[in-house]
TIKE-796715 format. One record per atom (N, C-alpha, C): residue number from 0; residue in one letter; chain; atom name; x negated, y, z negated. Coordinates in Angstrom, 2 decimals, m for minus. Layout:
N
<atom i="NUM" aa="a" ch="A" at="CA" px="X" py="Y" pz="Z"/>
...
***
This chain:
104
<atom i="0" aa="m" ch="A" at="N" px="m4.86" py="m4.61" pz="m10.16"/>
<atom i="0" aa="m" ch="A" at="CA" px="m5.44" py="m5.29" pz="m9.04"/>
<atom i="0" aa="m" ch="A" at="C" px="m6.21" py="m4.27" pz="m8.20"/>
<atom i="1" aa="k" ch="A" at="N" px="m7.35" py="m4.67" pz="m7.71"/>
<atom i="1" aa="k" ch="A" at="CA" px="m8.18" py="m3.79" pz="m6.89"/>
<atom i="1" aa="k" ch="A" at="C" px="m7.64" py="m3.79" pz="m5.47"/>
<atom i="2" aa="l" ch="A" at="N" px="m7.41" py="m2.57" pz="m4.95"/>
<atom i="2" aa="l" ch="A" at="CA" px="m6.90" py="m2.43" pz="m3.58"/>
<atom i="2" aa="l" ch="A" at="C" px="m7.86" py="m1.60" pz="m2.74"/>
<atom i="3" aa="s" ch="A" at="N" px="m8.07" py="m2.05" pz="m1.52"/>
<atom i="3" aa="s" ch="A" at="CA" px="m8.90" py="m1.33" pz="m0.56"/>
<atom i="3" aa="s" ch="A" at="C" px="m8.11" py="m0.13" pz="m0.01"/>
<atom i="4" aa="v" ch="A" at="N" px="m8.78" py="0.68" pz="0.77"/>
<atom i="4" aa="v" ch="A" at="CA" px="m8.12" py="1.82" pz="1.42"/>
<atom i="4" aa="v" ch="A" at="C" px="m6.95" py="1.31" pz="2.26"/>
<atom i="5" aa="l" ch="A" at="N" px="m7.19" py="0.29" pz="3.08"/>
<atom i="5" aa="l" ch="A" at="CA" px="m6.12" py="m0.25" pz="3.93"/>
<atom i="5" aa="l" ch="A" at="C" px="m4.95" py="m0.76" pz="3.09"/>
<atom i="6" aa="e" ch="A" at="N" px="m5.25" py="m1.49" pz="2.04"/>
<atom i="6" aa="e" ch="A" at="CA" px="m4.18" py="m2.03" pz="1.19"/>
<atom i="6" aa="e" ch="A" at="C" px="m3.38" py="m0.91" pz="0.52"/>
<atom i="7" aa="r" ch="A" at="N" px="m4.04" py="0.16" pz="0.15"/>
<atom i="7" aa="r" ch="A" at="CA" px="m3.34" py="1.30" pz="m0.44"/>
<atom i="7" aa="r" ch="A" at="C" px="m2.43" py="1.97" pz="0.59"/>
<atom i="8" aa="v" ch="A" at="N" px="m2.94" py="2.15" pz="1.81"/>
<atom i="8" aa="v" ch="A" at="CA" px="m2.14" py="2.76" pz="2.87"/>
<atom i="8" aa="v" ch="A" at="C" px="m0.93" py="1.88" pz="3.21"/>
<atom i="9" aa="v" ch="A" at="N" px="m1.16" py="0.58" pz="3.33"/>
<atom i="9" aa="v" ch="A" at="CA" px="m0.08" py="m0.35" pz="3.65"/>
<atom i="9" aa="v" ch="A" at="C" px="0.95" py="m0.35" pz="2.53"/>
<atom i="10" aa="s" ch="A" at="N" px="0.49" py="m0.40" pz="1.29"/>
<atom i="10" aa="s" ch="A" at="CA" px="1.42" py="m0.38" pz="0.14"/>
<atom i="10" aa="s" ch="A" at="C" px="2.27" py="0.88" pz="0.16"/>
<atom i="11" aa="l" ch="A" at="N" px="1.64" py="2.02" pz="0.39"/>
<atom i="11" aa="l" ch="A" at="CA" px="2.39" py="3.28" pz="0.45"/>
<atom i="11" aa="l" ch="A" at="C" px="3.46" py="3.23" pz="1.53"/>
<atom i="12" aa="s" ch="A" at="N" px="3.12" py="2.65" pz="2.67"/>
<atom i="12" aa="s" ch="A" at="CA" px="4.09" py="2.62" pz="3.79"/>
<atom i="12" aa="s" ch="A" at="C" px="5.23" py="1.64" pz="3.54"/>
<atom i="13" aa="m" ch="A" at="N" px="5.03" py="0.67" pz="2.66"/>
<atom i="13" aa="m" ch="A" at="CA" px="6.05" py="m0.35" pz="2.42"/>
<atom i="13" aa="m" ch="A" at="C" px="7.01" py="0.00" pz="1.29"/>
<atom i="14" aa="l" ch="A" at="N" px="6.66" py="0.97" pz="0.49"/>
<atom i="14" aa="l" ch="A" at="CA" px="7.52" py="1.32" pz="m0.64"/>
<atom i="14" aa="l" ch="A" at="C" px="8.80" py="1.98" pz="m0.13"/>
<atom i="15" aa="p" ch="A" at="N" px="9.94" py="1.63" pz="m0.71"/>
<atom i="15" aa="p" ch="A" at="CA" px="11.21" py="2.20" pz="m0.26"/>
<atom i="15" aa="p" ch="A" at="C" px="11.30" py="3.70" pz="m0.52"/>
<atom i="16" aa="q" ch="A" at="N" px="12.03" py="4.39" pz="0.34"/>
<atom i="16" aa="q" ch="A" at="CA" px="12.24" py="5.83" pz="0.20"/>
<atom i="16" aa="q" ch="A" at="C" px="13.51" py="6.13" pz="m0.60"/>
<atom i="17" aa="k" ch="A" at="N" px="14.37" py="5.13" pz="m0.73"/>
<atom i="17" aa="k" ch="A" at="CA" px="15.63" py="5.31" pz="m1.44"/>
<atom i="17" aa="k" ch="A" at="C" px="15.76" py="4.24" pz="m2.51"/>
<atom i="18" aa="g" ch="A" at="N" px="16.60" py="4.53" pz="m3.49"/>
<atom i="18" aa="g" ch="A" at="CA" px="16.86" py="3.56" pz="m4.54"/>
<atom i="18" aa="g" ch="A" at="C" px="17.57" py="4.21" pz="m5.70"/>
<atom i="19" aa="s" ch="A" at="N" px="17.63" py="3.50" pz="m6.79"/>
<atom i="19" aa="s" ch="A" at="CA" px="18.25" py="4.06" pz="m7.98"/>
<atom i="19" aa="s" ch="A" at="C" px="17.35" py="5.14" pz="m8.57"/>
<atom i="20" aa="f" ch="A" at="N" px="17.91" py="5.96" pz="m9.42"/>
<atom i="20" aa="f" ch="A" at="CA" px="17.14" py="7.04" pz="m10.06"/>
<atom i="20" aa="f" ch="A" at="C" px="15.94" py="6.47" pz="m10.81"/>
<atom i="21" aa="t" ch="A" at="N" px="16.17" py="5.41" pz="m11.56"/>
<atom i="21" aa="t" ch="A" at="CA" px="15.09" py="4.79" pz="m12.33"/>
<atom i="21" aa="t" ch="A" at="C" px="13.98" py="4.26" pz="m11.42"/>
<atom i="22" aa="n" ch="A" at="N" px="14.37" py="3.59" pz="m10.34"/>
<atom i="22" aa="n" ch="A" at="CA" px="13.37" py="3.05" pz="m9.42"/>
<atom i="22" aa="n" ch="A" at="C" px="12.60" py="4.15" pz="m8.71"/>
<atom i="23" aa="i" ch="A" at="N" px="13.27" py="5.22" pz="m8.35"/>
<atom i="23" aa="i" ch="A" at="CA" px="12.57" py="6.33" pz="m7.68"/>
<atom i="23" aa="i" ch="A" at="C" px="11.54" py="6.94" pz="m8.62"/>
<atom i="24" aa="k" ch="A" at="N" px="11.86" py="7.03" pz="m9.90"/>
<atom i="24" aa="k" ch="A" at="CA" px="10.89" py="7.54" pz="m10.88"/>
<atom i="24" aa="k" ch="A" at="C" px="9.67" py="6.62" pz="m10.93"/>
<atom i="25" aa="l" ch="A" at="N" px="9.88" py="5.32" pz="m10.93"/>
<atom i="25" aa="l" ch="A" at="CA" px="8.77" py="4.36" pz="m10.94"/>
<atom i="25" aa="l" ch="A" at="C" px="7.93" py="4.49" pz="m9.66"/>
<atom i="26" aa="l" ch="A" at="N" px="8.62" py="4.63" pz="m8.54"/>
<atom i="26" aa="l" ch="A" at="CA" px="7.93" py="4.74" pz="m7.25"/>
<atom i="26" aa="l" ch="A" at="C" px="7.09" py="6.01" pz="m7.17"/>
<atom i="27" aa="r" ch="A" at="N" px="7.54" py="7.08" pz="m7.77"/>
<atom i="27" aa="r" ch="A" at="CA" px="6.77" py="8.33" pz="m7.76"/>
<atom i="27" aa="r" ch="A" at="C" px="5.43" py="8.12" pz="m8.46"/>
<atom i="28" aa="v" ch="A" at="N" px="5.45" py="7.41" pz="m9.57"/>
<atom i="28" aa="v" ch="A" at="CA" px="4.22" py="7.16" pz="m10.32"/>
<atom i="28" aa="v" ch="A" at="C" px="3.27" py="6.27" pz="m9.51"/>
<atom i="29" aa="v" ch="A" at="N" px="3.81" py="5.23" pz="m8.90"/>
<atom i="29" aa="v" ch="A" at="CA" px="2.98" py="4.32" pz="m8.11"/>
<atom i="29" aa="v" ch="A" at="C" px="2.42" py="5.02" pz="m6.89"/>
<atom i="30" aa="r" ch="A" at="N" px="3.22" py="5.83" pz="m6.23"/>
<atom i="30" aa="r" ch="A" at="CA" px="2.72" py="6.58" pz="m5.06"/>
<atom i="30" aa="r" ch="A" at="C" px="1.56" py="7.48" pz="m5.47"/>
<atom i="31" aa="e" ch="A" at="N" px="1.66" py="8.09" pz="m6.62"/>
<atom i="31" aa="e" ch="A" at="CA" px="0.57" py="8.95" pz="m7.12"/>
<atom i="31" aa="e" ch="A" at="C" px="m0.69" py="8.11" pz="m7.35"/>
<atom i="32" aa="d" ch="A" at="N" px="m0.55" py="6.93" pz="m7.94"/>
<atom i="32" aa="d" ch="A" at="CA" px="m1.69" py="6.05" pz="m8.17"/>
<atom i="32" aa="d" ch="A" at="C" px="m2.33" py="5.58" pz="m6.87"/>
<atom i="33" aa="l" ch="A" at="N" px="m1.49" py="5.29" pz="m5.86"/>
<atom i="33" aa="l" ch="A" at="CA" px="m2.00" py="4.80" pz="m4.58"/>
<atom i="33" aa="l" ch="A" at="C" px="m2.60" py="5.90" pz="m3.71"/>
<atom i="34" aa="s" ch="A" at="N" px="m2.23" py="7.13" pz="m3.97"/>
<atom i="34" aa="s" ch="A" at="CA" px="m2.70" py="8.23" pz="m3.11"/>
<atom i="34" aa="s" ch="A" at="C" px="m4.20" py="8.47" pz="m3.30"/>
<atom i="35" aa="f" ch="A" at="N" px="m4.75" py="9.32" pz="m2.47"/>
<atom i="35" aa="f" ch="A" at="CA" px="m6.19" py="9.55" pz="m2.42"/>
<atom i="35" aa="f" ch="A" at="C" px="m6.52" py="10.92" pz="m2.99"/>
<atom i="36" aa="d" ch="A" at="N" px="m7.60" py="10.96" pz="m3.79"/>
<atom i="36" aa="d" ch="A" at="CA" px="m7.99" py="12.25" pz="m4.36"/>
<atom i="36" aa="d" ch="A" at="C" px="m8.81" py="13.04" pz="m3.34"/>
<atom i="37" aa="e" ch="A" at="N" px="m9.19" py="14.25" pz="m3.71"/>
<atom i="37" aa="e" ch="A" at="CA" px="m9.90" py="15.13" pz="m2.76"/>
<atom i="37" aa="e" ch="A" at="C" px="m11.22" py="14.54" pz="m2.28"/>
<atom i="38" aa="t" ch="A" at="N" px="m11.95" py="13.90" pz="m3.17"/>
<atom i="38" aa="t" ch="A" at="CA" px="m13.23" py="13.31" pz="m2.79"/>
<atom i="38" aa="t" ch="A" at="C" px="m13.02" py="12.19" pz="m1.78"/>
<atom i="39" aa="e" ch="A" at="N" px="m12.04" py="11.33" pz="m2.05"/>
<atom i="39" aa="e" ch="A" at="CA" px="m11.73" py="10.25" pz="m1.11"/>
<atom i="39" aa="e" ch="A" at="C" px="m11.27" py="10.81" pz="0.23"/>
<atom i="40" aa="n" ch="A" at="N" px="m10.41" py="11.81" pz="0.20"/>
<atom i="40" aa="n" ch="A" at="CA" px="m9.93" py="12.43" pz="1.44"/>
<atom i="40" aa="n" ch="A" at="C" px="m11.06" py="13.01" pz="2.26"/>
<atom i="41" aa="s" ch="A" at="N" px="m12.00" py="13.68" pz="1.61"/>
<atom i="41" aa="s" ch="A" at="CA" px="m13.10" py="14.29" pz="2.36"/>
<atom i="41" aa="s" ch="A" at="C" px="m14.01" py="13.22" pz="2.97"/>
<atom i="42" aa="k" ch="A" at="N" px="m14.18" py="12.11" pz="2.28"/>
<atom i="42" aa="k" ch="A" at="CA" px="m15.00" py="11.01" pz="2.81"/>
<atom i="42" aa="k" ch="A" at="C" px="m14.29" py="10.25" pz="3.93"/>
<atom i="43" aa="l" ch="A" at="N" px="m13.00" py="10.02" pz="3.74"/>
<atom i="43" aa="l" ch="A" at="CA" px="m12.24" py="9.19" pz="4.69"/>
<atom i="43" aa="l" ch="A" at="C" px="m11.84" py="9.93" pz="5.95"/>
<atom i="44" aa="k" ch="A" at="N" px="m11.65" py="11.24" pz="5.86"/>
<atom i="44" aa="k" ch="A" at="CA" px="m11.29" py="12.06" pz="7.02"/>
<atom i="44" aa="k" ch="A" at="C" px="m10.09" py="11.48" pz="7.78"/>
<atom i="45" aa="f" ch="A" at="N" px="m8.97" py="11.33" pz="7.08"/>
<atom i="45" aa="f" ch="A" at="CA" px="m7.75" py="10.79" pz="7.67"/>
<atom i="45" aa="f" ch="A" at="C" px="m7.31" py="11.64" pz="8.86"/>
<atom i="46" aa="v" ch="A" at="N" px="m6.84" py="10.95" pz="9.91"/>
<atom i="46" aa="v" ch="A" at="CA" px="m6.27" py="11.61" pz="11.08"/>
<atom i="46" aa="v" ch="A" at="C" px="m4.94" py="10.92" pz="11.37"/>
<atom i="47" aa="q" ch="A" at="N" px="m3.86" py="11.69" pz="11.29"/>
<atom i="47" aa="q" ch="A" at="CA" px="m2.52" py="11.15" pz="11.56"/>
<atom i="47" aa="q" ch="A" at="C" px="m2.20" py="11.33" pz="13.04"/>
<atom i="48" aa="g" ch="A" at="N" px="m2.04" py="10.20" pz="13.74"/>
<atom i="48" aa="g" ch="A" at="CA" px="m1.62" py="10.23" pz="15.14"/>
<atom i="48" aa="g" ch="A" at="C" px="m0.12" py="10.11" pz="15.22"/>
<atom i="49" aa="e" ch="A" at="N" px="0.40" py="10.01" pz="16.43"/>
<atom i="49" aa="e" ch="A" at="CA" px="1.84" py="9.88" pz="16.61"/>
<atom i="49" aa="e" ch="A" at="C" px="2.39" py="8.61" pz="15.95"/>
<atom i="50" aa="a" ch="A" at="N" px="1.67" py="7.51" pz="16.11"/>
<atom i="50" aa="a" ch="A" at="CA" px="2.16" py="6.25" pz="15.58"/>
<atom i="50" aa="a" ch="A" at="C" px="1.13" py="5.53" pz="14.71"/>
<atom i="51" aa="s" ch="A" at="N" px="0.06" py="6.24" pz="14.34"/>
<atom i="51" aa="s" ch="A" at="CA" px="m0.97" py="5.56" pz="13.56"/>
<atom i="51" aa="s" ch="A" at="C" px="m1.73" py="6.54" pz="12.67"/>
<atom i="52" aa="l" ch="A" at="N" px="m2.39" py="5.97" pz="11.70"/>
<atom i="52" aa="l" ch="A" at="CA" px="m3.25" py="6.71" pz="10.80"/>
<atom i="52" aa="l" ch="A" at="C" px="m4.64" py="6.10" pz="10.92"/>
<atom i="53" aa="t" ch="A" at="N" px="m5.63" py="6.92" pz="11.15"/>
<atom i="53" aa="t" ch="A" at="CA" px="m7.00" py="6.42" pz="11.24"/>
<atom i="53" aa="t" ch="A" at="C" px="m7.85" py="7.13" pz="10.20"/>
<atom i="54" aa="w" ch="A" at="N" px="m8.99" py="6.52" pz="9.89"/>
<atom i="54" aa="w" ch="A" at="CA" px="m9.92" py="7.12" pz="8.93"/>
<atom i="54" aa="w" ch="A" at="C" px="m11.31" py="6.57" pz="9.19"/>
<atom i="55" aa="n" ch="A" at="N" px="m12.27" py="7.18" pz="8.53"/>
<atom i="55" aa="n" ch="A" at="CA" px="m13.67" py="6.79" pz="8.65"/>
<atom i="55" aa="n" ch="A" at="C" px="m13.87" py="5.45" pz="7.95"/>
<atom i="56" aa="l" ch="A" at="N" px="m14.01" py="4.39" pz="8.72"/>
<atom i="56" aa="l" ch="A" at="CA" px="m14.12" py="3.04" pz="8.17"/>
<atom i="56" aa="l" ch="A" at="C" px="m15.45" py="2.80" pz="7.46"/>
<atom i="57" aa="t" ch="A" at="N" px="m16.43" py="3.64" pz="7.71"/>
<atom i="57" aa="t" ch="A" at="CA" px="m17.74" py="3.45" pz="7.08"/>
<atom i="57" aa="t" ch="A" at="C" px="m17.90" py="4.32" pz="5.82"/>
<atom i="58" aa="a" ch="A" at="N" px="m16.87" py="5.03" pz="5.44"/>
<atom i="58" aa="a" ch="A" at="CA" px="m16.93" py="5.88" pz="4.25"/>
<atom i="58" aa="a" ch="A" at="C" px="m17.15" py="5.04" pz="3.01"/>
<atom i="59" aa="d" ch="A" at="N" px="m17.95" py="5.58" pz="2.10"/>
<atom i="59" aa="d" ch="A" at="CA" px="m18.24" py="4.89" pz="0.85"/>
<atom i="59" aa="d" ch="A" at="C" px="m17.15" py="5.21" pz="m0.17"/>
<atom i="60" aa="v" ch="A" at="N" px="m16.05" py="4.47" pz="m0.08"/>
<atom i="60" aa="v" ch="A" at="CA" px="m14.93" py="4.64" pz="m1.00"/>
<atom i="60" aa="v" ch="A" at="C" px="m14.68" py="3.29" pz="m1.66"/>
<atom i="61" aa="q" ch="A" at="N" px="m14.74" py="3.28" pz="m2.97"/>
<atom i="61" aa="q" ch="A" at="CA" px="m14.56" py="2.04" pz="m3.73"/>
<atom i="61" aa="q" ch="A" at="C" px="m13.09" py="1.62" pz="m3.77"/>
<atom i="62" aa="d" ch="A" at="N" px="m12.88" py="0.31" pz="m3.89"/>
<atom i="62" aa="d" ch="A" at="CA" px="m11.53" py="m0.18" pz="m4.12"/>
<atom i="62" aa="d" ch="A" at="C" px="m11.02" py="0.43" pz="m5.43"/>
<atom i="63" aa="k" ch="A" at="N" px="m9.72" py="0.67" pz="m5.48"/>
<atom i="63" aa="k" ch="A" at="CA" px="m9.13" py="1.31" pz="m6.66"/>
<atom i="63" aa="k" ch="A" at="C" px="m8.28" py="0.30" pz="m7.42"/>
<atom i="64" aa="d" ch="A" at="N" px="m8.41" py="0.32" pz="m8.74"/>
<atom i="64" aa="d" ch="A" at="CA" px="m7.63" py="m0.57" pz="m9.58"/>
<atom i="64" aa="d" ch="A" at="C" px="m6.24" py="0.02" pz="m9.75"/>
<atom i="65" aa="i" ch="A" at="N" px="m5.24" py="m0.67" pz="m9.24"/>
<atom i="65" aa="i" ch="A" at="CA" px="m3.85" py="m0.22" pz="m9.29"/>
<atom i="65" aa="i" ch="A" at="C" px="m3.04" py="m1.24" pz="m10.09"/>
<atom i="66" aa="t" ch="A" at="N" px="m2.20" py="m0.73" pz="m10.98"/>
<atom i="66" aa="t" ch="A" at="CA" px="m1.31" py="m1.61" pz="m11.73"/>
<atom i="66" aa="t" ch="A" at="C" px="0.11" py="m1.40" pz="m11.25"/>
<atom i="67" aa="f" ch="A" at="N" px="0.67" py="m2.46" pz="m10.67"/>
<atom i="67" aa="f" ch="A" at="CA" px="2.07" py="m2.44" pz="m10.28"/>
<atom i="67" aa="f" ch="A" at="C" px="2.86" py="m3.06" pz="m11.41"/>
<atom i="68" aa="g" ch="A" at="N" px="3.90" py="m2.37" pz="m11.85"/>
<atom i="68" aa="g" ch="A" at="CA" px="4.81" py="m2.97" pz="m12.81"/>
<atom i="68" aa="g" ch="A" at="C" px="5.65" py="m4.04" pz="m12.12"/>
<atom i="69" aa="e" ch="A" at="N" px="6.43" py="m4.75" pz="m12.89"/>
<atom i="69" aa="e" ch="A" at="CA" px="7.25" py="m5.83" pz="m12.36"/>
<atom i="69" aa="e" ch="A" at="C" px="8.22" py="m5.36" pz="m11.29"/>
<atom i="70" aa="v" ch="A" at="N" px="8.87" py="m4.22" pz="m11.52"/>
<atom i="70" aa="v" ch="A" at="CA" px="9.88" py="m3.73" pz="m10.57"/>
<atom i="70" aa="v" ch="A" at="C" px="9.24" py="m3.38" pz="m9.23"/>
<atom i="71" aa="v" ch="A" at="N" px="8.15" py="m2.64" pz="m9.26"/>
<atom i="71" aa="v" ch="A" at="CA" px="7.49" py="m2.23" pz="m8.01"/>
<atom i="71" aa="v" ch="A" at="C" px="6.86" py="m3.44" pz="m7.33"/>
<atom i="72" aa="s" ch="A" at="N" px="6.27" py="m4.35" pz="m8.10"/>
<atom i="72" aa="s" ch="A" at="CA" px="5.72" py="m5.58" pz="m7.51"/>
<atom i="72" aa="s" ch="A" at="C" px="6.79" py="m6.33" pz="m6.75"/>
<atom i="73" aa="q" ch="A" at="N" px="7.97" py="m6.46" pz="m7.35"/>
<atom i="73" aa="q" ch="A" at="CA" px="9.05" py="m7.18" pz="m6.70"/>
<atom i="73" aa="q" ch="A" at="C" px="9.52" py="m6.47" pz="m5.43"/>
<atom i="74" aa="m" ch="A" at="N" px="9.49" py="m5.14" pz="m5.43"/>
<atom i="74" aa="m" ch="A" at="CA" px="9.86" py="m4.39" pz="m4.22"/>
<atom i="74" aa="m" ch="A" at="C" px="8.90" py="m4.71" pz="m3.08"/>
<atom i="75" aa="l" ch="A" at="N" px="7.59" py="m4.70" pz="m3.39"/>
<atom i="75" aa="l" ch="A" at="CA" px="6.59" py="m5.00" pz="m2.36"/>
<atom i="75" aa="l" ch="A" at="C" px="6.68" py="m6.45" pz="m1.91"/>
<atom i="76" aa="i" ch="A" at="N" px="6.85" py="m7.35" pz="m2.85"/>
<atom i="76" aa="i" ch="A" at="CA" px="6.98" py="m8.77" pz="m2.51"/>
<atom i="76" aa="i" ch="A" at="C" px="8.20" py="m8.99" pz="m1.62"/>
<atom i="77" aa="k" ch="A" at="N" px="9.30" py="m8.34" pz="m1.94"/>
<atom i="77" aa="k" ch="A" at="CA" px="10.51" py="m8.47" pz="m1.13"/>
<atom i="77" aa="k" ch="A" at="C" px="10.25" py="m8.02" pz="0.30"/>
<atom i="78" aa="e" ch="A" at="N" px="9.56" py="m6.89" pz="0.46"/>
<atom i="78" aa="e" ch="A" at="CA" px="9.26" py="m6.39" pz="1.81"/>
<atom i="78" aa="e" ch="A" at="C" px="8.32" py="m7.32" pz="2.56"/>
<atom i="79" aa="l" ch="A" at="N" px="7.30" py="m7.83" pz="1.87"/>
<atom i="79" aa="l" ch="A" at="CA" px="6.37" py="m8.76" pz="2.52"/>
<atom i="79" aa="l" ch="A" at="C" px="7.06" py="m10.06" pz="2.92"/>
<atom i="80" aa="k" ch="A" at="N" px="7.92" py="m10.58" pz="2.06"/>
<atom i="80" aa="k" ch="A" at="CA" px="8.65" py="m11.81" pz="2.40"/>
<atom i="80" aa="k" ch="A" at="C" px="9.61" py="m11.57" pz="3.56"/>
<atom i="81" aa="k" ch="A" at="N" px="10.20" py="m10.39" pz="3.60"/>
<atom i="81" aa="k" ch="A" at="CA" px="11.10" py="m10.05" pz="4.72"/>
<atom i="81" aa="k" ch="A" at="C" px="10.31" py="m10.04" pz="6.03"/>
<atom i="82" aa="l" ch="A" at="N" px="9.12" py="m9.44" pz="6.02"/>
<atom i="82" aa="l" ch="A" at="CA" px="8.28" py="m9.45" pz="7.21"/>
<atom i="82" aa="l" ch="A" at="C" px="7.92" py="m10.88" pz="7.62"/>
<atom i="83" aa="d" ch="A" at="N" px="7.63" py="m11.71" pz="6.63"/>
<atom i="83" aa="d" ch="A" at="CA" px="7.27" py="m13.09" pz="6.90"/>
<atom i="83" aa="d" ch="A" at="C" px="8.44" py="m13.85" pz="7.53"/>
<atom i="84" aa="e" ch="A" at="N" px="9.63" py="m13.67" pz="6.97"/>
<atom i="84" aa="e" ch="A" at="CA" px="10.82" py="m14.33" pz="7.51"/>
<atom i="84" aa="e" ch="A" at="C" px="11.12" py="m13.89" pz="8.94"/>
<atom i="85" aa="e" ch="A" at="N" px="10.82" py="m12.62" pz="9.24"/>
<atom i="85" aa="e" ch="A" at="CA" px="11.06" py="m12.08" pz="10.58"/>
<atom i="85" aa="e" ch="A" at="C" px="9.89" py="m12.36" pz="11.52"/>
<atom i="86" aa="e" ch="A" at="N" px="8.88" py="m13.08" pz="11.01"/>
<atom i="86" aa="e" ch="A" at="CA" px="7.64" py="m13.33" pz="11.74"/>
<atom i="86" aa="e" ch="A" at="C" px="7.04" py="m12.03" pz="12.26"/>
<atom i="87" aa="a" ch="A" at="N" px="7.01" py="m11.04" pz="11.36"/>
<atom i="87" aa="a" ch="A" at="CA" px="6.52" py="m9.71" pz="11.72"/>
<atom i="87" aa="a" ch="A" at="C" px="5.32" py="m9.29" pz="10.87"/>
<atom i="88" aa="v" ch="A" at="N" px="4.71" py="m10.24" pz="10.16"/>
<atom i="88" aa="v" ch="A" at="CA" px="3.52" py="m9.93" pz="9.38"/>
<atom i="88" aa="v" ch="A" at="C" px="2.39" py="m9.60" pz="10.35"/>
<atom i="89" aa="e" ch="A" at="N" px="1.72" py="m8.50" pz="10.09"/>
<atom i="89" aa="e" ch="A" at="CA" px="0.59" py="m8.08" pz="10.92"/>
<atom i="89" aa="e" ch="A" at="C" px="m0.70" py="m8.26" pz="10.12"/>
<atom i="90" aa="e" ch="A" at="N" px="m1.81" py="m8.19" pz="10.82"/>
<atom i="90" aa="e" ch="A" at="CA" px="m3.12" py="m8.34" pz="10.18"/>
<atom i="90" aa="e" ch="A" at="C" px="m3.29" py="m7.39" pz="8.99"/>
<atom i="91" aa="q" ch="A" at="N" px="m2.76" py="m6.19" pz="9.11"/>
<atom i="91" aa="q" ch="A" at="CA" px="m2.90" py="m5.19" pz="8.05"/>
<atom i="91" aa="q" ch="A" at="C" px="m2.21" py="m5.61" pz="6.75"/>
<atom i="92" aa="h" ch="A" at="N" px="m1.24" py="m6.51" pz="6.83"/>
<atom i="92" aa="h" ch="A" at="CA" px="m0.49" py="m6.97" pz="5.66"/>
<atom i="92" aa="h" ch="A" at="C" px="m1.16" py="m8.16" pz="4.96"/>
<atom i="93" aa="f" ch="A" at="N" px="m2.08" py="m8.81" pz="5.65"/>
<atom i="93" aa="f" ch="A" at="CA" px="m2.59" py="m10.11" pz="5.22"/>
<atom i="93" aa="f" ch="A" at="C" px="m3.17" py="m10.11" pz="3.81"/>
<atom i="94" aa="s" ch="A" at="N" px="m4.12" py="m9.25" pz="3.52"/>
<atom i="94" aa="s" ch="A" at="CA" px="m4.78" py="m9.28" pz="2.21"/>
<atom i="94" aa="s" ch="A" at="C" px="m3.83" py="m8.86" pz="1.09"/>
<atom i="95" aa="l" ch="A" at="N" px="m2.94" py="m7.92" pz="1.37"/>
<atom i="95" aa="l" ch="A" at="CA" px="m1.96" py="m7.52" pz="0.38"/>
<atom i="95" aa="l" ch="A" at="C" px="m1.00" py="m8.67" pz="0.09"/>
<atom i="96" aa="y" ch="A" at="N" px="m0.59" py="m9.38" pz="1.14"/>
<atom i="96" aa="y" ch="A" at="CA" px="0.28" py="m10.54" pz="1.00"/>
<atom i="96" aa="y" ch="A" at="C" px="m0.39" py="m11.59" pz="0.09"/>
<atom i="97" aa="e" ch="A" at="N" px="m1.67" py="m11.87" pz="0.36"/>
<atom i="97" aa="e" ch="A" at="CA" px="m2.38" py="m12.85" pz="m0.45"/>
<atom i="97" aa="e" ch="A" at="C" px="m2.49" py="m12.42" pz="m1.91"/>
<atom i="98" aa="k" ch="A" at="N" px="m2.71" py="m11.15" pz="m2.15"/>
<atom i="98" aa="k" ch="A" at="CA" px="m2.86" py="m10.67" pz="m3.53"/>
<atom i="98" aa="k" ch="A" at="C" px="m1.53" py="m10.69" pz="m4.29"/>
<atom i="99" aa="l" ch="A" at="N" px="m0.44" py="m10.35" pz="m3.62"/>
<atom i="99" aa="l" ch="A" at="CA" px="0.84" py="m10.28" pz="m4.31"/>
<atom i="99" aa="l" ch="A" at="C" px="1.62" py="m11.59" pz="m4.31"/>
<atom i="100" aa="i" ch="A" at="N" px="1.48" py="m12.38" pz="m3.26"/>
<atom i="100" aa="i" ch="A" at="CA" px="2.28" py="m13.59" pz="m3.13"/>
<atom i="100" aa="i" ch="A" at="C" px="1.42" py="m14.84" pz="m3.23"/>
<atom i="101" aa="g" ch="A" at="N" px="0.22" py="m14.75" pz="m2.73"/>
<atom i="101" aa="g" ch="A" at="CA" px="m0.67" py="m15.91" pz="m2.77"/>
<atom i="101" aa="g" ch="A" at="C" px="m0.75" py="m16.61" pz="m1.44"/>
<atom i="102" aa="g" ch="A" at="N" px="m1.67" py="m17.52" pz="m1.36"/>
<atom i="102" aa="g" ch="A" at="CA" px="m1.86" py="m18.29" pz="m0.13"/>
<atom i="102" aa="g" ch="A" at="C" px="m0.91" py="m19.47" pz="m0.10"/>
<atom i="103" aa="f" ch="A" at="N" px="m1.30" py="m20.46" pz="0.66"/>
<atom i="103" aa="f" ch="A" at="CA" px="m0.43" py="m21.63" pz="0.85"/>
<atom i="103" aa="f" ch="A" at="C" px="m0.64" py="m22.65" pz="m0.21"/>
***
């Protein structure tokens, strides 16, 4: 699935930090796929603030094709559904939610 810069950043932030050995191995691979290479970093000029991450929104960075396996997809879906149940879905989650779970 093609993910934008925002969707990649949101996905990275939603992946669990703990889990079984097997799941952590899967997560390491997905984190590597979602991360940004040197060219993307130089174009995006990420700036980490105290509570936020900003970047050059006009940078010419193409959406990246990311393949989530079933286990990682279910982890992200679980987190998105949890946010939905808590009525805590934010605008930044919207497109990722639609791609992984679908609309109404």
